[in-house]
N, C-alpha and C positions, 0 to 999 in steps of 0.2 A: 716247311710244315704246312699242312692243309688247314686253312681256317674255314670253319663251317658257318660262322655268323658274321653279321655286319652290324656294328654299333654306329648309329647315325645321330648327330646332334644338330639342332637348329637354334639360332639365337638372333633376335632382332635388337639391333643397337639404335640408340637415339630415343628410346622410350621416354626417359625423364624429360628431355627437352620437348618432345612431341606432346606430352601430356600437359606440361606446366607453362610452356611459352605461348600463352594466349592473352588477348586483351580481356578486360572485364565484361565486354559486351557479350551477352548470352553465355557467360562463363559457365553457369551451372549445367545447362544442357550441352554445351560444347564439350566440357570435361567428361560428362557422363557418356556422351556419344563416342568420344575418342577412346575412352576406357573400354567400352563394349566392343568397339571396332577392333581394338587390339586383340581382345580375347577371341573374337570371331576369326580374325585373320590367322592367328596361330593354330586354332582348331582346324580351320579349312585347309591351311597349308600342310599341316602334318597328315591330315586325312588324304589330301590329294597326292602327296608323295607316297603314302602307303599304297594307294590304289595303283599308281604307276609301277611300283615295285612288284605288286601282284601280277599286273599285266605283263611284266617282263619275265615272269616265271617263278618268282619267290613264293614258295608254298606257305611259309610262315612269316607274317609281318605283325608286329605288336607295338603299339604306341604305349610306352611305359611311363611317360610323363609329358604333360602339356599344360604349362601354366607359367605366369610371370615372365612372359616373353621368351620362353625356352621350350623346346620339345626334344625328347629322346625316343628313338625308335630302334627296335631289334628286328632284324630281317635275315633270311637265308643269304649267305654270301655267294656271289658269283661276279665274274667280270662284267656281265651285263647289268647287274644291280649297281655296281660302282659307277658305270657309265650313266645309268638313269639318274643317280644322285647328282653327278656333275652337270648333266644337261638341265635337270630340274632347277639346280642352284642358279645357273646362268639366266634362265627364264624368270625365276622369282626375283632376282636382283633387278633385271630390266623392268619388270612390271612395277616393282616398288619405286624405282626411280621415276618412272613416268607418272605415277600417282602422287608422289610426295616430294619430288624434286630434291631428294637428298636428305629430307628430314628424318626418314627412316631407312635403314638398310638391313639386309638379312645375310647372315653367315650360316652356311650349312657345311658340315664336314662329316666324314665317316672313317672308320678304321676296322679292318677285318680282325676277327679273333675267334678263338675256340675256348670253351669252358670246360674245366676239369671237374671231376666228381666231388672234390673238396671245396668247390666254389671259386678257386683261383682261375686265372685266365692265361692264355698264351696269345700274345699280340706284339706287333712291332718288333719281331725278332726275339722277344723275351718269353720265357716259360715260367709257369707257376707263380705269376705275380698277382697281387691283390686286384680285385675288380676295379678299384679306384683308379688304376692306371689308365683305364679307358677314358675316364673323365679328364685325366691329365693331358692325354693326347688330344682330345677334342678341344679342351680349353686353350691349349697352346695354339692350335690351328685357328680358333676363334680370334685370339690375340693378333695373329698374323693377318687374318682377313680384315679385322677391324682397322688396322693401321694402313691397309690398302683397299678400303671398302669399295672404291669406285674404279679400281683397276680394270676389271673385266668389262665395265660399261663403256670404255673408250670406243668399242666397236660400234656403238650406237651412232657415231658421227662426230667429227672434229668440232663442227660449229656448235653442237649442243654444250660443249664444255669451254671452248677457248675463244669464241667470237663474242664481241660486245653484245650485251643484252640491251635493247632499246628501253628507255624509261619515258614516262609521260605519254602523251598522245592517247591512244586507245587503251593503254594499260591502266588497270585499276589496282588499288591496294586492298588486299584481303583484310577485313576489319578484325579478324581473329588472329591470324598469323603474322600480319604485317608484310607478307610477300607481295611484290608487285608483279602482275601478270596480265596478259591480254585475255586470259581464259576466265578471269573472274566473272561471276554471275551475280545478278541481283538477289539479295536475300529478302529485304523488306524495305519499306519506307517508314522512317521514324515520325513521331508526332510533329517534329519541326520541319518535315518535308525533306529531311536528309536521306539520301538513298544509300543503303548499306550493301557493299559488295564483298563476296567471299570466293575463295577457290571452290570449284565444283566438289572436290573431295571433302572440304570443310562443310559445305551445304549438306552433303549426305550424312556427315557425322552429326550435324545439328538436328537434322530430321530424325536420325536414329535416336538421339538424346531426347527429343520431344516426344517421340513414340514411347520411349521408356518412362518419361515423366507422366504421360497419360495413364500408363499401366501401373506405375509405382507411386504416383502422386507426390513426387519430391518437388521441393519449392526452390525459390531463389535463395542465394546465400544470405541476403538481408533478412528474409523470412526466418531462416534457421537461427540467425543470431538473436531473434526475439527481443529487440530493443536493447541489446547489450553487445558485448564483443563477440567476434567470430574466432573460432579456434580452427587451426589447420594442423592436422595430426599426420605424421609419417612414422611408420614403424618397420622394422626389418629384423628377421631372425639372425642371431649372432652366429658367425662362423659356419654357415651352412655349406659353403664350398668345401671346407676342410672335412665336414661331416660326410659329404659325398665321396671324397677322395680316400679318407682313412677310416670311416665309420662302419663299413660293411664287409662281411666275409664272402658274400655272394651277390650276384645280380638280383636274385629273388628277394633277398633282404631289402635291397634298395627299392624294388618294386612295391613291396608292402609298405615301407616307410613313405615313399613318395605319394602313394595312394592316400595315406592318412593325412599327409601334409596338404595335398590339394583339397581334400574334403574339408579340412579345418579352415583354410583361407578362402575357399570358394563358397562354402555352405554354412559352416558353423558361425563364422563372424557375421554373416548376413542374418542368420537366425537370431543372434544376440541383439543386433541392431533393431530388430522388429519387436523386441520386448517393450513394454509400456514405458519404462524409464528412459529409453533412447529413441523410440521410433519417430517422434515428432521433432527431434532436435538434431539428428545426424543424417548426413548423406554420404554413403560409402561410394567414393568416386572410383576407387580401384582397390581390389584385394585379390591377389593371386600370386602363385609361386611362394615367396617367403616374405613379401612386403605388402604394405597397404597405405592408402592415402584417403583420409576422411576429413570432411568439412562439416562444421556444425557449431552450436552454441559453445562458447569457450569452456565452460565448466563441465559440460557433458563430454567434450572430447577428452578431458583429463580423466574423468570417471571411466570412460570407455577404454582408454589406454590401460588403466588399472585392471579392468575386467579382462581385457585381452591377455595381459601377462599372467593372470591367475588361471585362465582357461588354457593357456599354452602349457603351463606347468602341469595342469590336470590331464591334458590330452597326450603329453609326451613325458610321462613320469620317469621312464627308464632311458630316455634318449639323450639326456643332458642338454635339452633344447632351452635356450633363453631368448628373449626378444628385447631389443632396445628401441627407443623412439624419442620423438620430440614434438612439442606443440608450439606453434607461433600464435600468439594472441594479438589480433589486429581489429581495426575498425571494420564494420561490415562492408564499407565501400572501398576499402584498401585493395589495390590491384592484386588479383588472385595469383598471378604468376610470381610476383615478388613475395607474397605470403608463402607460397609453396617453396620458394627458394629459402626463405627464412626457416621454415619447418625442416627442410633438408639440412640446414646448418645446425639446427637444434638436435636433430637426429645424430649428426656427426659428433656433436659434443658428447652425446650419450655413448657413442661407439668408442670414443677415445678416453672415456672416463677412467681415471686412475691407471694411466698407461695401458689402456686397452683391456681393462677388466670386463668392460661391457655390462650386460644385464642391468642397464641403467635407463633413466628417463630424465629428459631436460624440459623444464617448463618454468615460466615466469622468471627466466634469467638464470636459473640454477640447475645443476645436475645432481641427481640423487641416485643411489643404488636402490634397485627394486628390493633388495634383501635388507629388510628392517628399516632403512632410512625413509622410504616413501611412506610406510605405515606410521612411522614416528611423526612425520610432518602432517599427515592426514589427521591423526588423532588430536594433535595440538590445534590444528585448524578448526576442528569440530568443537574443541573445548573453548577456544577464543569466541566463536560464534555463540555458543550456549551461554557463556558468562556475560557477554555484552548484551545479548538479547533478553535473557531471562533474569540476570542478576545485576543489571545496570552497571557492569564494569565499564570504565572509561575506554572509548575507542582510541584514546591517545596512546595507550600502551602499545598498540600495533606500530604506530609511527616511531615511537621511542626504540623499540626493539630493532626495527629496520635501520634506524639511524646508528645504533650501537654496532650493528653488523657492518654497516658501511665503514665505520671508523676502524673496525677490526680488519677488514679487507684492505683498507688504506695502509694500515700498519704492516701487513704482509708485503705490500708493494714496496714500502720504505725499506723493509729488511732485504728484499731482493736487490734493491739499489744500493745497499750498504749504508743507508742513512739511519739516523736515530729514530726510534719508535716512540710513540706517545701512548702510554697506557692509562691515561687519565679517564678514558671512557669507562673503564672497569669500575672506578669509584663512583662515577656519575650514575652508572647503571644500578649499582648496589644502593646508592642513596635514593634514587627514584623509586625503586621497588620497596625500600624500607618505608618511605613516606606513604606509599599506597597501602602497605600493610597496616600502618597506623590509622589511616583514614577509614579503612574498611574493617575496623576492629569487630564490628557486629555483623558484618557480611562475611560469614565464615567461608563460604565457597570461594569468594574472590581472595580473601585473606590467605587461605591455604594454598591457592593456586600461585599467588605472587611469592609466597614464602618458598614454595618448591622451585620456582624459577630462580630466585636469588640464591638459595642455599645449595641447590643440586644441579639443575638443568643447564642454565646458561653458561656456566664456566666449565662444564664437563666435556669430555671427549676432545681435549686439546683445542677447544674453540669451535669444533665442528657443530656442536649442539646449537650455538648461537646462530650460526649460518642457517641451519635447518629451521630454527625457530623463526628467523626472519622470513623465510620462505612461507612458513605456515601463517605468519602475520599478513604477508602480502596476499596470499590466497584468501584468507578470511576477509581482508579489507575489500577485495573485489566482490566477493559474494554479498557482503553486507551492503555495499553500494547498490547492487542489483535489488536487494530486498527493499532498500529505501526508495528506489525508483518505482 
């Protein structure tokens, strides 16, 4: 069968480690510079490959997606076009190795196909299959290349890979990546006369980040924290890979969807960050493809995550798109690489919530469903703050509820271990709230609130409400602490 088109996919591996594995020195500008560098690299690489395909005789070449470390290109199919892709891939791998010494690698693959009038495709010896089969072929090839990502680079020379690398002497350690290399260059001299060295590529990324800082006026992470905790937020669209494989009846449908997705993550989220509520408190380090990484004041990162999930539902109402994420709350001077790792673990907690139900958010040590549970927690957090601030309700109730939840969670662990449970905390909780109700007889707002907790909320939903209430109490406690300071 004659295939008239070529489906080309490009994927950069190592992005997570590249972005997050840095020291705290110049972390803000380094991260921003690295993020922008990745965006530029993917755009330039996809454009360069497109130009080489055109020079090789392809009349039609179209970049249908370029974001989040991936690009997809449609082009006229020919033997010459396939050879261009192979040659380009080899050169791109070599260039990336020389620039980043294995921190990043690129995988590029292609498959010939033809499209039928009903949107189905013929490819890989199969006829009338869903267009998602093209993504399956490309992703399978990505997986193979990723497991052998430096195989083709052995032609660069034996000694580059297998001979001992000298350490010490003229070698310097890059202050950002920790890589020891004779190529390190001086970055600056610190106040204590310590000379800082970095790899040439890192210096260019820092300079790029500083240029962006001058244009966008972003600050250090400590400045964003505003004398409180720092929040590190990571979010990711749920099941997007399966959406690409099973969710479209034609390539044109995919093109329309991907255009909307890129617009949302590349432009709409940045537009939201510039609103008065967020602009002085958040720094979008990375937002592209289907995921994002944001650093800022801890409470604003939580609020922004909530805003993003609402805007996701608003922008993709018929696509079944949901987004999960997690926030790590840390001291402003906490190592940003470790904080990013913790945020990634929080995101993973959300992704595995209720056996992979997803559409969830993990923060302050607990995971909640975006569907009703987060709003439940948020509403009670607001009520706690209002009653404590305006109606003089004792802050002690926050610690009591958190303690009762701790005892309830301990009981669950005892049950899992086949040990006897202790339910005395239920009576203690009821007694504590009853005494509060009696003391607040004339303070109707507090009295009614405590009565509602005792008689309806805390023991409802098989104990889940107590867990959610404890999260609301912890959230309120941290916010009140900031108010007091």
